[in-house]
ZADO-1210 file (C-alpha; in nm, 4 decimals, padded with zeros to 6 digits):
<atoms>
<atom x="-00.0020" y="00.0002" z="-00.0082" code="MET" pos="1"/>
<atom x="00.1576" y="00.3261" z="-00.1016" code="PRO" pos="2"/>
<atom x="00.2074" y="00.6319" z="00.1169" code="GLY" pos="3"/>
<atom x="00.2924" y="00.6915" z="00.4779" code="TYR" pos="4"/>
<atom x="00.1178" y="00.8372" z="00.7766" code="LEU" pos="5"/>
<atom x="00.2400" y="01.1526" z="00.9474" code="VAL" pos="6"/>
<atom x="00.1431" y="01.3239" z="01.2755" code="SER" pos="7"/>
<atom x="00.1243" y="01.6957" z="01.3573" code="ALA" pos="8"/>
<atom x="00.0371" y="01.8866" z="01.6768" code="GLN" pos="9"/>
<atom x="-00.2941" y="02.0690" z="01.6868" code="PHE" pos="10"/>
<atom x="-00.3300" y="02.3685" z="01.9107" code="PRO" pos="11"/>
<atom x="-00.4180" y="02.2275" z="02.2381" code="GLY" pos="12"/>
<atom x="-00.1979" y="01.9185" z="02.2175" code="GLY" pos="13"/>
<atom x="-00.3876" y="01.7033" z="01.9615" code="MET" pos="14"/>
<atom x="-00.2155" y="01.5124" z="01.6817" code="ASP" pos="15"/>
<atom x="-00.2930" y="01.4833" z="01.3145" code="MET" pos="16"/>
<atom x="-00.2085" y="01.2023" z="01.0764" code="LEU" pos="17"/>
<atom x="-00.1689" y="01.2106" z="00.7029" code="ALA" pos="18"/>
<atom x="-00.0383" y="00.9956" z="00.4203" code="GLY" pos="19"/>
<atom x="00.1719" y="01.1222" z="00.1086" code="ASP" pos="20"/>
<atom x="-00.0254" y="00.9799" z="-00.1766" code="GLY" pos="21"/>
<atom x="00.2664" y="00.8401" z="-00.3581" code="ALA" pos="22"/>
<atom x="00.1538" y="00.6217" z="-00.6417" code="GLY" pos="23"/>
<atom x="-00.1944" y="00.4764" z="-00.7128" code="PRO" pos="24"/>
<atom x="-00.2937" y="00.1858" z="-00.4873" code="GLY" pos="25"/>
<atom x="-00.5486" y="-00.0927" z="-00.4676" code="ASP" pos="26"/>
<atom x="-00.8922" y="00.0888" z="-00.4428" code="PRO" pos="27"/>
<atom x="-01.0501" y="-00.1804" z="-00.2235" code="GLN" pos="28"/>
<atom x="-00.7633" y="-00.1706" z="00.0223" code="ALA" pos="29"/>
<atom x="-00.7834" y="00.2152" z="00.0176" code="ASN" pos="30"/>
<atom x="-01.1591" y="00.2163" z="00.0935" code="LEU" pos="31"/>
<atom x="-01.1133" y="-00.0423" z="00.3688" code="ALA" pos="32"/>
<atom x="-00.8433" y="00.1690" z="00.5303" code="LEU" pos="33"/>
<atom x="-01.0643" y="00.4767" z="00.5176" code="GLU" pos="34"/>
<atom x="-01.3195" y="00.2938" z="00.7135" code="GLU" pos="35"/>
<atom x="-01.0694" y="00.1178" z="00.9411" code="ALA" pos="36"/>
<atom x="-00.9337" y="00.4622" z="01.0547" code="LEU" pos="37"/>
<atom x="-01.2783" y="00.5306" z="01.2270" code="VAL" pos="38"/>
<atom x="-01.3627" y="00.1671" z="01.3235" code="ARG" pos="39"/>
<atom x="-01.0300" y="00.1561" z="01.5182" code="ALA" pos="40"/>
<atom x="-01.1366" y="00.4458" z="01.7472" code="ALA" pos="41"/>
<atom x="-00.8915" y="00.7250" z="01.6481" code="PRO" pos="42"/>
<atom x="-00.6625" y="00.8387" z="01.9293" code="VAL" pos="43"/>
<atom x="-00.5674" y="01.1588" z="01.7482" code="ARG" pos="44"/>
<atom x="-00.6970" y="01.3369" z="01.4318" code="PRO" pos="45"/>
<atom x="-00.5791" y="01.1714" z="01.1142" code="VAL" pos="46"/>
<atom x="-00.5020" y="01.3380" z="00.7799" code="LEU" pos="47"/>
<atom x="-00.4318" y="01.0921" z="00.4907" code="ARG" pos="48"/>
<atom x="-00.3497" y="01.1712" z="00.1325" code="ILE" pos="49"/>
<atom x="-00.3973" y="00.8877" z="-00.1268" code="TRP" pos="50"/>
<atom x="-00.4567" y="00.7809" z="-00.4792" code="ARG" pos="51"/>
<atom x="-00.6330" y="00.4827" z="-00.6432" code="SER" pos="52"/>
<atom x="-00.6122" y="00.3035" z="-00.9772" code="SER" pos="53"/>
<atom x="-00.9190" y="00.3438" z="-01.1979" code="ALA" pos="54"/>
<atom x="-01.2529" y="00.2797" z="-01.0409" code="CYS" pos="55"/>
<atom x="-01.5923" y="00.4247" z="-00.9918" code="VAL" pos="56"/>
<atom x="-01.7036" y="00.4604" z="-00.6265" code="VAL" pos="57"/>
<atom x="-02.0619" y="00.5061" z="-00.5369" code="ILE" pos="58"/>
<atom x="-02.2022" y="00.6318" z="-00.2011" code="GLY" pos="59"/>
<atom x="-02.3201" y="00.4122" z="00.0893" code="ARG" pos="60"/>
<atom x="-02.6990" y="00.4246" z="-00.0030" code="ALA" pos="61"/>
<atom x="-02.6719" y="00.4635" z="-00.3862" code="GLN" pos="62"/>
<atom x="-02.7891" y="00.2180" z="-00.6570" code="ARG" pos="63"/>
<atom x="-02.5245" y="00.1042" z="-00.9028" code="VAL" pos="64"/>
<atom x="-02.7649" y="00.0953" z="-01.1960" code="ALA" pos="65"/>
<atom x="-02.8661" y="00.4602" z="-01.1420" code="ARG" pos="66"/>
<atom x="-02.5168" y="00.5911" z="-01.1225" code="GLU" pos="67"/>
<atom x="-02.2799" y="00.3863" z="-01.3325" code="VAL" pos="68"/>
<atom x="-02.2406" y="00.3095" z="-01.7050" code="ASN" pos="69"/>
<atom x="-02.1699" y="-00.0553" z="-01.6365" code="LEU" pos="70"/>
<atom x="-02.1005" y="-00.1426" z="-02.0000" code="ALA" pos="71"/>
<atom x="-01.8243" y="00.1241" z="-02.0249" code="ALA" pos="72"/>
<atom x="-01.6701" y="00.0151" z="-01.7023" code="CYS" pos="73"/>
<atom x="-01.6727" y="-00.3619" z="-01.7985" code="ALA" pos="74"/>
<atom x="-01.5260" y="-00.2695" z="-02.1429" code="ALA" pos="75"/>
<atom x="-01.2346" y="-00.0735" z="-01.9894" code="ASP" pos="76"/>
<atom x="-01.1743" y="-00.2814" z="-01.6711" code="GLY" pos="77"/>
<atom x="-01.2827" y="-00.0086" z="-01.4381" code="VAL" pos="78"/>
<atom x="-01.3936" y="-00.1422" z="-01.1023" code="SER" pos="79"/>
<atom x="-01.7306" y="-00.0383" z="-00.9585" code="VAL" pos="80"/>
<atom x="-01.7078" y="-00.0121" z="-00.5823" code="LEU" pos="81"/>
<atom x="-01.9149" y="00.1175" z="-00.2805" code="ARG" pos="82"/>
<atom x="-01.7820" y="00.3156" z="00.0186" code="ARG" pos="83"/>
<atom x="-01.9146" y="00.3502" z="00.3748" code="ALA" pos="84"/>
<atom x="-01.9646" y="00.7203" z="00.3579" code="SER" pos="85"/>
<atom x="-02.2632" y="00.8991" z="00.1984" code="GLY" pos="86"/>
<atom x="-02.2573" y="01.1460" z="-00.0868" code="GLY" pos="87"/>
<atom x="-02.2440" y="01.1030" z="-00.4664" code="GLY" pos="88"/>
<atom x="-02.0560" y="00.8785" z="-00.7185" code="THR" pos="89"/>
<atom x="-01.7016" y="00.9731" z="-00.8037" code="VAL" pos="90"/>
<atom x="-01.4579" y="00.8410" z="-01.0745" code="TYR" pos="91"/>
<atom x="-01.1080" y="00.7647" z="-00.9388" code="GLN" pos="92"/>
<atom x="-00.7837" y="00.7255" z="-01.1233" code="ASP" pos="93"/>
<atom x="-00.4148" y="00.8300" z="-01.0648" code="PRO" pos="94"/>
<atom x="-00.5033" y="01.1854" z="-01.1820" code="GLY" pos="95"/>
<atom x="-00.7301" y="01.2388" z="-00.8739" code="ASN" pos="96"/>
<atom x="-00.5982" y="01.3188" z="-00.5269" code="LEU" pos="97"/>
<atom x="-00.7893" y="01.2024" z="-00.2146" code="ASN" pos="98"/>
<atom x="-00.7586" y="01.3915" z="00.1018" code="ILE" pos="99"/>
<atom x="-00.9054" y="01.2294" z="00.4259" code="SER" pos="100"/>
<atom x="-00.9546" y="01.3386" z="00.7817" code="VAL" pos="101"/>
<atom x="-01.0476" y="01.1175" z="01.0731" code="ALA" pos="102"/>
<atom x="-01.0944" y="01.2236" z="01.4316" code="VAL" pos="103"/>
<atom x="-01.1985" y="01.0683" z="01.7642" code="PRO" pos="104"/>
<atom x="-01.5658" y="01.0763" z="01.8549" code="GLY" pos="105"/>
<atom x="-01.8586" y="01.2346" z="01.6734" code="ARG" pos="106"/>
<atom x="-01.7835" y="01.5388" z="01.4654" code="ALA" pos="107"/>
<atom x="-02.0759" y="01.6188" z="01.2394" code="ALA" pos="108"/>
<atom x="-01.8955" y="01.9269" z="01.0926" code="ASP" pos="109"/>
<atom x="-01.5755" y="01.7534" z="01.0038" code="LEU" pos="110"/>
<atom x="-01.6602" y="01.7827" z="00.6254" code="ALA" pos="111"/>
<atom x="-01.6755" y="02.1582" z="00.6593" code="GLY" pos="112"/>
<atom x="-01.3334" y="02.1705" z="00.8222" code="GLU" pos="113"/>
<atom x="-01.2007" y="01.9555" z="00.5377" code="LEU" pos="114"/>
<atom x="-01.3595" y="02.1892" z="00.2888" code="ALA" pos="115"/>
<atom x="-01.1863" y="02.4849" z="00.4465" code="ALA" pos="116"/>
<atom x="-00.8564" y="02.3027" z="00.4409" code="LEU" pos="117"/>
<atom x="-00.9056" y="02.2491" z="00.0555" code="LEU" pos="118"/>
<atom x="-01.0009" y="02.6085" z="00.0033" code="ALA" pos="119"/>
<atom x="-00.6702" y="02.6977" z="00.1641" code="GLY" pos="120"/>
<atom x="-00.4840" y="02.4570" z="-00.0613" code="VAL" pos="121"/>
<atom x="-00.6402" y="02.5928" z="-00.3816" code="LEU" pos="122"/>
<atom x="-00.5556" y="02.9527" z="-00.2596" code="THR" pos="123"/>
<atom x="-00.1946" y="02.8450" z="-00.2204" code="ARG" pos="124"/>
<atom x="-00.2030" y="02.7155" z="-00.5769" code="LEU" pos="125"/>
<atom x="-00.2994" y="03.0594" z="-00.6963" code="GLY" pos="126"/>
<atom x="-00.6707" y="02.9938" z="-00.7516" code="LEU" pos="127"/>
<atom x="-00.9856" y="03.1429" z="-00.6162" code="THR" pos="128"/>
<atom x="-01.2080" y="02.8844" z="-00.4634" code="PRO" pos="129"/>
<atom x="-01.5518" y="02.8885" z="-00.3203" code="SER" pos="130"/>
<atom x="-01.7211" y="02.6392" z="-00.0948" code="ILE" pos="131"/>
<atom x="-02.0669" y="02.5102" z="-00.1835" code="GLY" pos="132"/>
<atom x="-02.3141" y="02.2748" z="-00.0334" code="SER" pos="133"/>
<atom x="-02.1748" y="01.9818" z="-00.2200" code="ARG" pos="134"/>
<atom x="-01.8046" y="02.0623" z="-00.2750" code="GLY" pos="135"/>
<atom x="-01.5336" y="02.3113" z="-00.3525" code="VAL" pos="136"/>
<atom x="-01.5490" y="02.5142" z="-00.6737" code="PHE" pos="137"/>
<atom x="-01.3169" y="02.7233" z="-00.8977" code="VAL" pos="138"/>
<atom x="-01.5431" y="02.9504" z="-01.0962" code="GLY" pos="139"/>
<atom x="-01.8537" y="02.7522" z="-01.1868" code="PRO" pos="140"/>
<atom x="-01.6873" y="02.4170" z="-01.1997" code="ALA" pos="141"/>
<atom x="-01.6541" y="02.1731" z="-00.9160" code="LYS" pos="142"/>
<atom x="-01.2970" y="02.0548" z="-00.8389" code="VAL" pos="143"/>
<atom x="-01.3601" y="01.8670" z="-00.5182" code="SER" pos="144"/>
<atom x="-01.6566" y="01.6619" z="-00.3650" code="GLY" pos="145"/>
<atom x="-01.6800" y="01.5611" z="00.0019" code="LEU" pos="146"/>
<atom x="-01.8560" y="01.2981" z="00.2072" code="ALA" pos="147"/>
<atom x="-01.8493" y="01.1857" z="00.5646" code="SER" pos="148"/>
<atom x="-01.9114" y="00.8928" z="00.8032" code="GLN" pos="149"/>
<atom x="-01.9764" y="00.9190" z="01.1768" code="VAL" pos="150"/>
<atom x="-01.9559" y="00.6158" z="01.4032" code="THR" pos="151"/>
<atom x="-01.9617" y="00.5810" z="01.7831" code="ARG" pos="152"/>
<atom x="-01.5830" y="00.5873" z="01.8077" code="ASP" pos="153"/>
<atom x="-01.4740" y="00.8180" z="01.5326" code="GLY" pos="154"/>
<atom x="-01.5713" y="01.0458" z="01.2426" code="SER" pos="155"/>
<atom x="-01.4334" y="01.0483" z="00.8908" code="LEU" pos="156"/>
<atom x="-01.4479" y="01.3164" z="00.6124" code="ALA" pos="157"/>
<atom x="-01.2844" y="01.2621" z="00.2793" code="HIS" pos="158"/>
<atom x="-01.2652" y="01.4690" z="-00.0376" code="ALA" pos="159"/>
<atom x="-01.1512" y="01.4228" z="-00.3922" code="THR" pos="160"/>
<atom x="-00.9347" y="01.6782" z="-00.5700" code="LEU" pos="161"/>
<atom x="-00.9386" y="01.6635" z="-00.9531" code="LEU" pos="162"/>
<atom x="-00.5845" y="01.7389" z="-01.0516" code="VAL" pos="163"/>
<atom x="-00.5304" y="01.5904" z="-01.3920" code="ALA" pos="164"/>
<atom x="-00.8296" y="01.3642" z="-01.4776" code="THR" pos="165"/>
<atom x="-01.0243" y="01.5145" z="-01.7715" code="PRO" pos="166"/>
<atom x="-01.3993" y="01.5819" z="-01.7056" code="ALA" pos="167"/>
<atom x="-01.4932" y="01.3956" z="-02.0227" code="GLY" pos="168"/>
<atom x="-01.3229" y="01.0786" z="-01.8968" code="ARG" pos="169"/>
<atom x="-01.5345" y="01.0954" z="-01.5843" code="ILE" pos="170"/>
<atom x="-01.8545" y="01.1288" z="-01.7860" code="LEU" pos="171"/>
<atom x="-01.7670" y="00.8100" z="-01.9787" code="THR" pos="172"/>
<atom x="-01.8172" y="00.5926" z="-01.6762" code="TYR" pos="173"/>
<atom x="-02.1167" y="00.7593" z="-01.5128" code="LEU" pos="174"/>
<atom x="-02.4767" y="00.6945" z="-01.6063" code="ALA" pos="175"/>
<atom x="-02.6883" y="00.9922" z="-01.7254" code="PRO" pos="176"/>
<atom x="-02.9157" y="01.1489" z="-01.4674" code="ALA" pos="177"/>
<atom x="-03.2309" y="00.9318" z="-01.4372" code="PRO" pos="178"/>
<atom x="-03.5545" y="01.1163" z="-01.5117" code="PRO" pos="179"/>
<atom x="-03.7198" y="01.0207" z="-01.1837" code="ASP" pos="180"/>
<atom x="-03.4888" y="01.1693" z="-00.9231" code="ARG" pos="181"/>
<atom x="-03.4249" y="00.9717" z="-00.5988" code="HIS" pos="182"/>
<atom x="-03.2972" y="01.1393" z="-00.2735" code="PRO" pos="183"/>
<atom x="-02.9674" y="00.9326" z="-00.2861" code="THR" pos="184"/>
<atom x="-02.8996" y="01.0074" z="-00.6538" code="ASP" pos="185"/>
<atom x="-02.5837" y="01.2128" z="-00.7307" code="SER" pos="186"/>
<atom x="-02.6273" y="01.5807" z="-00.7915" code="ARG" pos="187"/>
<atom x="-02.4675" y="01.6221" z="-01.1227" code="ARG" pos="188"/>
<atom x="-02.2778" y="01.9538" z="-01.1981" code="CYS" pos="189"/>
<atom x="-02.0003" y="02.0758" z="-01.4197" code="ALA" pos="190"/>
<atom x="-01.6541" y="01.9596" z="-01.3259" code="THR" pos="191"/>
<atom x="-01.2987" y="02.0467" z="-01.4217" code="THR" pos="192"/>
<atom x="-00.9485" y="01.9332" z="-01.3488" code="ALA" pos="193"/>
<atom x="-00.7057" y="02.1776" z="-01.1940" code="LEU" pos="194"/>
<atom x="-00.4604" y="02.1314" z="-01.4937" code="GLN" pos="195"/>
<atom x="-00.7513" y="02.2583" z="-01.7195" code="ALA" pos="196"/>
<atom x="-00.7416" y="02.5816" z="-01.5265" code="VAL" pos="197"/>
<atom x="-00.3696" y="02.5992" z="-01.4970" code="ASP" pos="198"/>
<atom x="-00.1531" y="02.3450" z="-01.6837" code="PRO" pos="199"/>
<atom x="00.1327" y="02.4005" z="-01.4317" code="ALA" pos="200"/>
<atom x="-00.0703" y="02.2410" z="-01.1486" code="LEU" pos="201"/>
<atom x="00.0663" y="01.8830" z="-01.1258" code="GLY" pos="202"/>
<atom x="00.0281" y="01.6188" z="-00.8694" code="MET" pos="203"/>
<atom x="00.3463" y="01.6941" z="-00.6885" code="ALA" pos="204"/>
<atom x="00.2555" y="02.0650" z="-00.6526" code="ALA" pos="205"/>
<atom x="-00.0903" y="01.9715" z="-00.5191" code="CYS" pos="206"/>
<atom x="00.0343" y="01.7189" z="-00.2630" code="GLN" pos="207"/>
<atom x="00.2904" y="01.9805" z="-00.1528" code="HIS" pos="208"/>
<atom x="00.0193" y="02.2427" z="-00.1111" code="ALA" pos="209"/>
<atom x="-00.1990" y="01.9992" z="00.1021" code="VAL" pos="210"/>
<atom x="00.0969" y="01.9306" z="00.3357" code="LEU" pos="211"/>
<atom x="00.1859" y="02.2985" z="00.3588" code="ALA" pos="212"/>
<atom x="-00.1635" y="02.4049" z="00.4353" code="GLU" pos="213"/>
<atom x="-00.2193" y="02.1320" z="00.6917" code="ALA" pos="214"/>
<atom x="00.1143" y="02.2318" z="00.8605" code="ALA" pos="215"/>
<atom x="00.0014" y="02.5950" z="00.8660" code="ALA" pos="216"/>
<atom x="-00.3413" y="02.5142" z="01.0104" code="ARG" pos="217"/>
<atom x="-00.2495" y="02.2315" z="01.2598" code="TYR" pos="218"/>
<atom x="00.1379" y="02.2450" z="01.3203" code="GLY" pos="219"/>
<atom x="00.4563" y="02.0812" z="01.1909" code="PRO" pos="220"/>
<atom x="00.4125" y="01.7399" z="01.0283" code="LEU" pos="221"/>
<atom x="00.5795" y="01.4153" z="01.1449" code="GLY" pos="222"/>
<atom x="00.5374" y="01.0493" z="01.0590" code="SER" pos="223"/>
<atom x="00.3919" y="00.7333" z="01.2134" code="ARG" pos="224"/>
<atom x="00.3004" y="00.3803" z="01.0895" code="PRO" pos="225"/>
<atom x="-00.0421" y="00.2383" z="01.0969" code="LEU" pos="226"/>
<atom x="-00.1533" y="00.1363" z="01.4464" code="ARG" pos="227"/>
<atom x="-00.2089" y="-00.2374" z="01.4929" code="ALA" pos="228"/>
<atom x="-00.5807" y="-00.1774" z="01.5396" code="ALA" pos="229"/>
<atom x="-00.6082" y="00.0160" z="01.2157" code="GLU" pos="230"/>
<atom x="-00.4243" y="-00.2576" z="01.0340" code="ARG" pos="231"/>
<atom x="-00.6473" y="-00.5264" z="01.1784" code="SER" pos="232"/>
<atom x="-00.9634" y="-00.3450" z="01.0982" code="TRP" pos="233"/>
<atom x="-00.8467" y="-00.2887" z="00.7381" code="GLN" pos="234"/>
<atom x="-00.7844" y="-00.6595" z="00.6932" code="GLU" pos="235"/>
<atom x="-01.1133" y="-00.7480" z="00.8486" code="ARG" pos="236"/>
<atom x="-01.3072" y="-00.5065" z="00.6300" code="LEU" pos="237"/>
<atom x="-01.1277" y="-00.6246" z="00.3138" code="LEU" pos="238"/>
<atom x="-01.2202" y="-00.9826" z="00.3900" code="ALA" pos="239"/>
<atom x="-01.5758" y="-00.9352" z="00.5053" code="GLU" pos="240"/>
<atom x="-01.6818" y="-00.6357" z="00.2999" code="ARG" pos="241"/>
<atom x="-01.4636" y="-00.4684" z="00.0293" code="TYR" pos="242"/>
<atom x="-01.3630" y="-00.7920" z="-00.1382" code="ARG" pos="243"/>
<atom x="-01.7286" y="-00.9161" z="-00.1409" code="GLN" pos="244"/>
<atom x="-01.9105" y="-00.8477" z="-00.4678" code="ASP" pos="245"/>
<atom x="-02.2484" y="-00.8269" z="-00.2926" code="SER" pos="246"/>
<atom x="-02.1352" y="-00.5300" z="-00.0903" code="TRP" pos="247"/>
<atom x="-02.0478" y="-00.3315" z="-00.4012" code="HIS" pos="248"/>
<atom x="-02.3644" y="-00.4430" z="-00.5884" code="ARG" pos="249"/>
<atom x="-02.6246" y="-00.3980" z="-00.3218" code="THR" pos="250"/>
<atom x="-02.4737" y="-00.2381" z="-00.0031" code="GLY" pos="251"/>
<atom x="-02.5399" y="-00.5627" z="00.1838" code="ARG" pos="252"/>
<atom x="-02.2856" y="-00.8349" z="00.2575" code="CYS" pos="253"/>
<atom x="-02.4400" y="-01.1650" z="00.1786" code="GLU" pos="254"/>
<atom x="-02.1220" y="-01.3757" z="00.2155" code="GLU" pos="255"/>
<atom x="-02.0227" y="-01.2559" z="00.5543" code="ALA" pos="256"/>
<atom x="-02.1141" y="-01.0545" z="00.8563" code="SER" pos="257"/>
<atom x="-01.8845" y="-00.7410" z="00.8307" code="TRP" pos="258"/>
<atom x="-01.9068" y="-00.5613" z="01.1650" code="THR" pos="259"/>
<atom x="-02.1286" y="-00.4987" z="01.4648" code="ARG" pos="260"/>
<atom x="-02.0400" y="-00.1335" z="01.4984" code="ARG" pos="261"/>
<atom x="-02.3044" y="00.0758" z="01.3142" code="PRO" pos="262"/>
<atom x="-02.2592" y="00.3860" z="01.1174" code="VAL" pos="263"/>
<atom x="-02.4567" y="00.6640" z="01.2741" code="LEU" pos="264"/>
<atom x="-02.4425" y="00.9175" z="00.9958" code="ILE" pos="265"/>
<atom x="-02.3255" y="00.9043" z="00.6312" code="SER" pos="266"/>
<atom x="-02.3431" y="01.2352" z="00.4328" code="THR" pos="267"/>
<atom x="-02.1970" y="01.3869" z="00.1270" code="GLY" pos="268"/>
</atoms>
């Protein structure tokens, strides 16, 4: 699994953890680790930066047939996966940077904190961002979507940042908006990659800006490996959930019981 975790001191003595996003990783392992960070009861806040190989990831309560162009995904070998957080469908590939924050306890406003962090990142990159109800925008186009998950022991918010993935590629793998709108359907809007706005904005520059903004907000960054509990939860969730086709198809694990710890809130 690519990347490393780093810690930083919050004002008041809290720590923050993050990963560097070096190289695209296994999408299922990445999703399992996202959930593992909150299932393992975070001791300190965690910031993670990561990338995945090509896949489409739908929100916790969404229906695959309403969100995904299954024929295009099958033809191009693009995996169709489900995450534990709410929100809309996203296309992932190495041109997309993911930024995640996990904290101890229940933090319903964590997605707002992450959106503010991303707005600071974009400002550092010389852009003028705005925060909307469903993401972060540059001009009229969305460059980052956010979602969150709250459990009894921890809260997670994660965001995509379109760095180099062309908007046209994303549309190839998503289904058109259904004529009969459901509450869980994605809210489709214009998107753009940062490189379409400024060709000089590469992945390395964006990762550096995330780390610099996090350090400015929360303190100097330092590193630590995964905790044993986090690794154990990742392995369990992979075996009992994220490697199971039924979870990705329906949101229910038919092959195995995945966990007894319920999700309290999933939003996006």
